[in-house]
Each structure stands twice: as structure tokens, then as C-alpha cells.
C-alpha positions as CSV (number, residue, x, y, z in Angstrom):
1,M,120.6,110.2,71.8
2,K,119.9,112.1,75.1
3,Y,117.2,111.2,77.6
4,S,115.3,113.0,80.3
5,M,113.1,112.3,83.3
6,V,110.3,114.7,84.2
7,I,108.8,114.9,87.7
8,S,105.4,116.4,88.5
9,M,103.2,116.4,91.5
10,V,99.4,116.3,91.0
11,A,96.4,116.6,93.2
12,G,95.0,113.1,92.8
13,K,94.9,109.7,91.1
14,A,92.5,110.7,88.4
15,Q,94.6,113.6,87.3
16,A,97.8,111.5,87.5
17,E,96.2,108.9,85.2
18,K,94.9,111.5,82.8
19,I,98.3,113.0,82.3
20,A,100.1,109.7,82.2
21,F,97.9,108.2,79.6
22,A,97.9,111.3,77.4
23,V,101.7,111.7,77.3
24,V,102.4,108.0,76.6
25,K,99.6,107.7,74.0
26,E,100.9,110.9,72.3
27,K,104.4,109.4,72.3
28,L,105.8,112.3,74.3
29,A,106.9,109.8,76.8
30,A,107.8,106.1,76.9
31,C,106.6,105.6,80.5
32,A,104.9,107.5,83.3
33,N,105.0,106.0,86.8
34,I,102.3,107.1,89.3
35,V,103.5,107.2,92.9
36,P,100.7,107.6,95.5
37,G,100.9,108.7,99.1
38,I,103.1,111.7,98.8
39,T,102.9,114.4,101.5
40,S,104.1,117.8,100.3
41,V,104.9,120.8,102.6
42,Y,105.5,124.0,100.7
43,W,105.2,127.8,100.7
44,W,102.1,129.1,98.9
45,K,100.8,132.7,98.9
46,G,102.7,133.6,102.1
47,K,102.0,130.6,104.2
48,V,103.1,127.0,104.7
49,E,100.7,124.5,103.3
50,K,100.5,120.7,103.4
51,A,98.8,118.5,100.8
52,G,98.5,114.9,99.8
53,E,99.6,114.4,96.2
54,Y,100.6,111.9,93.6
55,M,104.0,112.0,91.9
56,L,104.5,111.4,88.2
57,V,107.9,110.1,87.1
58,I,108.0,110.4,83.3
59,K,110.7,109.2,81.0
60,T,111.4,110.5,77.5
61,V,114.0,111.5,75.0
62,S,115.4,115.0,75.6
63,S,114.3,116.2,72.2
64,K,110.7,115.8,73.3
65,A,111.1,117.2,76.9
66,G,109.9,120.7,76.0
67,R,106.7,119.5,74.3
68,L,106.2,117.1,77.2
69,V,106.4,119.9,79.7
70,K,103.9,122.0,77.7
71,R,101.5,119.0,77.5
72,V,101.7,118.3,81.2
73,K,101.0,122.0,82.0
74,S,98.0,122.0,79.7
75,L,96.4,119.1,81.6
76,H,97.5,120.2,85.1
77,S,95.1,121.7,87.6
78,Y,97.6,123.7,89.6
79,E,98.1,127.4,89.1
80,V,101.9,126.9,89.2
81,P,102.5,123.2,88.7
82,E,105.7,121.5,89.7
83,I,107.2,120.2,86.4
84,V,111.0,119.6,86.6
85,V,113.2,118.1,83.9
86,F,116.3,116.1,84.8
87,D,118.9,114.9,82.3
88,I,119.5,111.1,82.4
89,K,123.3,110.9,82.4
90,S,123.4,107.1,81.9
91,G,121.3,104.0,82.3
92,Y,120.9,100.5,81.2
93,P,121.4,100.7,77.4
94,A,118.5,98.4,76.5
95,Y,116.1,100.5,78.6
96,L,117.3,103.7,77.1
97,K,116.9,102.2,73.6
98,W,113.3,101.2,74.6
99,I,112.6,104.9,75.6
100,A,113.8,106.0,72.2
101,E,111.7,103.3,70.3
102,S,108.6,103.9,72.4
103,T,108.6,107.7,71.7
104,G,109.3,107.2,68.0
105,A,112.7,109.0,68.3
106,K,115.2,108.4,65.6
């Protein structure tokens, strides 16, 4: 079994919770952590911008990562949302097993 972690920045707490609850309830993810207080500085439409954001850290099985990305995109308010997938190379075996069980992966 392979595992993935998905990172996404969102505009506020309400949107973070909406996405987190949806992906966990739909078993696309085992867990979604919501991290407040992020300050992002980035290029957007030719100029440097600064925004307060919330970060989502979402854990899933790799076989569901593509569907998870599509679902996050469908719920996201940004024109070009940050949705990045990382492979989890290793981890505590019991935790990884819990991810698989929580997402209904076989």
C-alpha cells in the first residue's frame, strides 16, 4: 500500500472546515489537519501579494490522491488553488494502517 499527503492553502477557517469535513466524510482522506495563522507571499497577476491563509494537511492512500485533488479543487474558492501531493515514503506502521482502514482501502 502507498500513502500520500496533500497540502492546500485556503482563504479562511470556514472553507478549510468545509473541505476537511467533505474529504474525510467521503473517505477520500483519513485525516485533514487545519493549520491557522499562515502568511503567504506570492506572485499573482504580475505583482507580489500577501494574504492570511489556512493550511490543510490531508492524509490518504495514493490510489485516492487523484480523486482527492479533484474534490478539493471543486470545493476551493481560488482561481488557481495550491493543491500539492507528496508521497509518504515511510511512517509509523500502525498509523499508515489506520489511513488505509479509514479510507476503506484494501
